[in-house]
N, C-alpha and C positions, 0 to 999 in steps of 0.2 A: 108164370111160364112153366110148362109141363115138361116131363121127361122126354117126350117126343121132340119138342122144340129144341131142347139141349142136344139131343142126338143128331138132329139135322145140322145145327151149328158146328158141332164137332166134326162131322163128316165134311161139311163145307170148308172148314179151316184145313183139314187134312188134304182135300182135293186142290184148293186154291193156293195155299201157302206151303204145302208139304210139311206141316207141323203136326206132330202127334200130341194129342191131349189125353191126360188121364183124368177121369172123373170119379167122384165118390159122393156118398151121401153128405149133405151139409150138416155141420155140427153147430148147434145154436146153444149158447150158454143162457139159460133161462132161470131167473130167480124170482121168487115172490117176496113181497114186502108189505108191511102193515102201513096204512096211510093215516089212521086216526086212532084215538084213545078208545079202548074197548074194555068194559068190565066183564069179568067172568066168574062163575061159580060152578065148579065141576064136582059131582058126587060120584064116586065109584063104589058100587055095591055088588057083591057077588057071593052067592052061597055055595059052599063046597063041602058037602057032607055035614058034619057037626060043627065045623068052624066055617067062618066066612071072611069076607074082606070088606072093610068099610073105611073110607076116607073121603073128606071133603076139602077142597082147596078153593080159596076165594082171593081174588086179586084183580089186576088189570094188566093189559099189554098196551104198549104205545110205540110209536116210531122212535128209533134211536139214531143218533148222529155218529159218524165215524170218529173214534178216538184217535187223535193225531199221534200220541205216543205209542200205543199198543197196536194201532192199525186194526182195531177190532170194532165191529159195528153191532154186536149182540151182547146184551148184558142181562144178568139175573140179579134181582135185589130181593131181600127178605126184610120186611118191616113188621114181622109178626110180634105182637105184644102178648105177654102172658104165656100160658101153656096150652093154647089151643092146638098148636102143632108142635110136637116134641122137637127139640133142637137137633137131635141126631137123625131125624128124617128129612130135614131141609136139604142136605146135600143130595139125597135120593130124588127129591123133587127137581132140583137143579139139573141133575144128570138126565132125567126124563125130558126136561125142557130142551136141552142141547141135542138129545137124541132125535127129537121130533124135527128140529131145525135142519138136520142133515138130509132127511128124506121128504120133508114137507107133509102136507095133510091130504089134499085132494088130488093134485096133479103129480105128486111125487117129485117135485122140484124143490131144491133147497130154499130156505127162507132166510132173508137177510134184513139188516137194519131194524131190529126189534129189541125191545126191552120188556122183560116180564117182571112184575112186582108182586110178590106173594104177601098178601095183607093179613089173611086170617085163614081159619080152617076148623075142621072138627075131625075127631077120630074116635074109635072105640078101642080101648086098651087091649082087649082080648083079640080083636080081629084086625090088628094092624101089623104089617111087616114092611120091610123096605121093598119087597117085591110088588106090593100094591102101589106104592108111590113111585 
């Protein structure tokens, strides 16, 4: 149904029943969610003058169920073994994950019901800062 159809119905109700209607744009709550298990490996490389940025994160994302106690449907897990990703940078990866969930990726809609598991990674000691992750 188009805007013209709605305008005609509003005028018809005003004429037939003497009712005034207020109309506005519809508001639709739209969220995206993951439906299957997906592996990922993302490498961020950027050269800025003499220093650069390099980090690689490897893991998977999967659908998550609503937690009854906390009423939360998004989770972040880190199962990194060894020193492939420094432990002080894992909170920055988690912060970046939750930041992306707020605005989405392609359609700019929030993402819900997702679990990210950070499994492995790589970094260059000279070219790593929390800004990169």
